[in-house]
C-alpha positions as CSV (number, residue, x, y, z in Angstrom):
1,M,33.4,-57.8,-18.3
2,A,36.8,-57.1,-19.8
3,K,37.8,-59.4,-22.6
4,I,41.0,-61.5,-22.4
5,K,43.6,-60.2,-24.9
6,V,45.0,-62.8,-27.1
7,A,48.6,-61.8,-28.0
8,N,48.9,-63.3,-31.5
9,P,46.6,-63.7,-34.5
10,V,44.9,-67.1,-35.1
11,V,44.4,-68.4,-38.7
12,D,40.6,-69.0,-39.3
13,M,40.0,-71.5,-42.1
14,D,36.3,-71.5,-42.8
15,G,34.8,-74.6,-44.4
16,D,31.8,-76.1,-46.2
17,E,28.1,-76.6,-45.5
18,M,27.0,-76.9,-41.9
19,T,30.5,-76.4,-40.4
20,R,30.4,-72.8,-41.5
21,I,27.2,-72.2,-39.6
22,I,28.4,-74.1,-36.5
23,W,31.8,-72.4,-36.5
24,K,30.1,-68.9,-36.8
25,L,27.8,-69.7,-33.8
26,I,30.9,-70.8,-31.8
27,K,32.7,-67.6,-32.5
28,D,29.7,-65.4,-31.9
29,K,28.6,-67.1,-28.7
30,L,31.7,-68.6,-27.1
31,I,34.8,-66.7,-28.4
32,F,34.1,-63.1,-29.3
33,P,32.2,-62.2,-26.1
34,Y,35.2,-63.2,-24.0
35,L,38.4,-62.9,-26.1
36,D,40.0,-59.9,-27.8
37,L,41.2,-62.0,-30.7
38,E,42.5,-61.1,-34.2
39,L,41.5,-63.7,-36.8
40,D,43.4,-64.1,-40.1
41,Y,40.4,-65.3,-42.1
42,F,40.5,-67.6,-45.2
43,D,37.4,-69.0,-47.0
44,L,38.2,-72.6,-47.8
45,S,34.7,-73.4,-49.1
46,V,34.9,-75.6,-52.2
47,E,33.5,-72.7,-54.3
48,N,36.2,-70.3,-53.2
49,R,38.9,-72.9,-53.6
50,D,37.7,-73.4,-57.2
51,A,37.5,-69.6,-57.8
52,T,41.1,-69.1,-56.6
53,N,42.4,-72.3,-58.3
54,D,43.1,-73.6,-54.7
55,Q,45.5,-70.7,-54.0
56,V,43.5,-69.8,-50.9
57,T,44.4,-73.2,-49.4
58,I,48.1,-72.5,-50.0
59,D,47.8,-69.0,-48.6
60,A,46.0,-70.3,-45.4
61,A,48.8,-72.9,-44.8
62,E,51.5,-70.2,-45.3
63,A,49.7,-68.0,-42.8
64,T,49.6,-70.8,-40.3
65,K,53.4,-71.2,-40.7
66,E,53.7,-67.5,-39.9
67,H,51.3,-67.3,-36.9
68,G,51.8,-70.8,-35.5
69,V,48.2,-71.8,-34.9
70,D,45.0,-72.3,-36.9
71,V,41.4,-73.5,-36.5
72,K,40.2,-75.3,-39.6
73,C,36.6,-76.3,-40.3
74,A,35.7,-79.5,-42.2
75,T,35.9,-79.1,-46.0
76,I,34.7,-81.0,-49.0
77,T,37.2,-83.0,-51.0
78,P,35.3,-83.1,-54.4
79,D,34.6,-86.3,-56.2
80,E,33.0,-86.6,-59.6
81,Q,29.5,-85.9,-58.2
82,R,30.7,-82.8,-56.3
83,V,32.4,-81.5,-59.4
84,T,29.1,-81.6,-61.2
85,E,27.1,-80.3,-58.2
86,F,29.3,-77.2,-57.8
87,N,30.3,-76.8,-61.4
88,L,34.0,-77.0,-60.5
89,K,36.8,-76.4,-62.9
90,K,38.5,-79.7,-61.8
91,M,38.5,-82.4,-59.1
92,W,40.7,-80.5,-56.6
93,K,42.9,-82.5,-54.2
94,S,42.2,-82.7,-50.5
95,P,42.8,-79.3,-48.8
96,D,43.9,-81.2,-45.7
97,G,46.6,-82.9,-47.7
98,T,47.7,-79.6,-49.2
99,I,47.9,-77.9,-45.8
100,R,49.7,-80.8,-44.2
101,N,52.3,-81.0,-47.0
102,I,53.1,-77.4,-46.4
103,L,53.1,-77.6,-42.6
104,G,55.0,-80.9,-42.3
105,G,52.2,-83.4,-42.1
106,V,51.9,-84.8,-38.5
107,I,48.5,-85.3,-36.9
108,F,47.9,-86.2,-33.3
109,R,44.4,-87.3,-32.3
110,E,43.7,-87.2,-28.6
111,P,40.3,-88.0,-27.0
112,I,38.7,-85.6,-24.6
113,I,38.1,-87.4,-21.3
114,C,35.1,-86.3,-19.2
115,Q,34.7,-87.8,-15.7
116,N,30.9,-88.0,-16.2
117,V,31.1,-89.8,-19.5
118,P,31.7,-93.6,-18.9
119,R,34.4,-95.3,-21.0
120,L,34.1,-98.6,-22.8
121,V,37.0,-99.9,-20.8
122,P,36.6,-98.4,-17.2
123,G,40.2,-99.2,-16.3
124,W,41.7,-96.9,-18.9
125,T,42.3,-93.7,-17.1
126,Q,44.7,-92.1,-19.6
127,P,43.9,-91.3,-23.2
128,I,45.4,-93.2,-26.2
129,I,46.8,-90.7,-28.6
130,V,47.2,-91.7,-32.2
131,G,49.9,-90.0,-34.3
132,R,49.6,-90.2,-38.0
133,H,52.1,-89.3,-40.7
134,A,50.0,-87.4,-43.2
135,F,52.6,-86.1,-45.6
136,G,52.6,-87.3,-49.2
137,D,51.4,-90.9,-49.7
138,Q,47.7,-91.2,-50.6
139,Y,47.0,-87.5,-49.8
140,K,49.1,-86.4,-52.7
141,A,48.9,-89.5,-54.9
142,T,48.4,-89.4,-58.6
143,D,45.9,-91.9,-59.9
144,F,44.5,-92.6,-63.3
145,L,42.6,-95.1,-65.5
146,F,44.5,-97.0,-68.2
147,P,42.3,-98.1,-71.1
148,G,43.6,-101.5,-72.0
149,K,46.4,-104.0,-72.2
150,G,49.9,-102.6,-71.6
151,L,53.0,-102.0,-69.5
152,L,52.7,-99.9,-66.3
153,T,56.1,-98.4,-65.2
154,M,57.3,-96.0,-62.6
155,K,60.1,-93.5,-63.4
156,F,62.3,-91.0,-61.5
157,V,64.5,-88.5,-63.3
158,G,67.2,-86.9,-61.1
159,E,68.4,-83.3,-61.5
160,D,71.6,-84.7,-63.0
161,G,69.5,-86.5,-65.6
162,A,70.0,-90.0,-64.1
163,V,66.9,-92.2,-64.6
164,I,65.6,-94.8,-62.3
165,E,62.7,-96.9,-63.9
166,H,60.9,-99.9,-62.6
167,E,58.4,-102.2,-64.3
168,V,55.3,-102.2,-62.1
169,Y,52.8,-104.5,-63.9
170,Q,52.2,-106.0,-67.3
171,A,48.5,-105.4,-67.4
172,P,46.3,-107.9,-69.4
173,G,43.5,-105.4,-69.7
174,A,42.1,-102.0,-68.6
175,G,42.5,-101.0,-65.0
176,V,43.6,-98.3,-62.5
177,A,47.0,-97.2,-61.2
178,M,48.2,-94.9,-58.5
179,G,51.7,-93.4,-57.7
180,M,52.6,-92.2,-54.2
181,Y,55.7,-90.7,-52.7
182,N,57.2,-89.6,-49.4
183,L,60.5,-87.9,-48.3
184,D,63.2,-89.1,-45.9
185,E,63.1,-85.7,-44.2
186,S,59.4,-85.9,-43.6
187,I,59.7,-89.4,-42.2
188,R,62.4,-88.3,-39.7
189,D,60.2,-85.3,-38.8
190,F,57.3,-87.6,-38.0
191,A,59.5,-89.8,-35.8
192,H,60.9,-86.7,-34.0
193,A,57.5,-85.2,-33.4
194,S,56.1,-88.5,-32.1
195,F,59.0,-88.9,-29.6
196,A,58.8,-85.3,-28.5
197,Y,55.0,-85.6,-28.0
198,G,55.5,-88.7,-25.9
199,L,58.2,-87.2,-23.8
200,G,56.2,-84.0,-23.3
201,R,53.2,-85.9,-22.1
202,G,55.1,-88.6,-20.2
203,Y,53.5,-91.4,-22.3
204,P,55.1,-94.4,-23.9
205,V,55.4,-94.4,-27.7
206,Y,54.5,-97.5,-29.9
207,L,54.9,-97.9,-33.6
208,S,52.1,-99.5,-35.6
209,T,52.5,-100.2,-39.3
């Protein structure tokens, strides 16, 4: 049987643990026997991200911008236990967050509807698609512990040297803090992507905050 020729490369982002095994089985049994497909491969295992100082994640995202499509396996976002388990150099940030920040950061989750799988609400015949703005915010937040009583502030220094500073909290004792950000351009891109997706599928669009 002749294989179907795929015109353009697809970025292949390998992951951690069982996802590597499952994804290899899928490729070997369901993809390669039927498709003539070039894969641009990146190993996003936590060990390789650590070995490359997370450069492999950035390279994979840039390749996706070039080729336009990727398949990404689940990856480990290390916590303190994982840092110890894998003897990592540091607690690397979420690779999903890094990739989304480079690509623009809009996620649409759509259920797969099968006629032979009953739905919880039988009258629902069309899927509910959830769009999520996944740029910045908690995905790229900076958090830290402060050791005792003191003043927590937030400061922005413009290119022109102008300073904007706000008092956040007069802490009576030790605690935790987190700083987050987003961009006007990214928020507009999310709105545009949501409306374009709704128009393309013929679905109404609702905002939930």
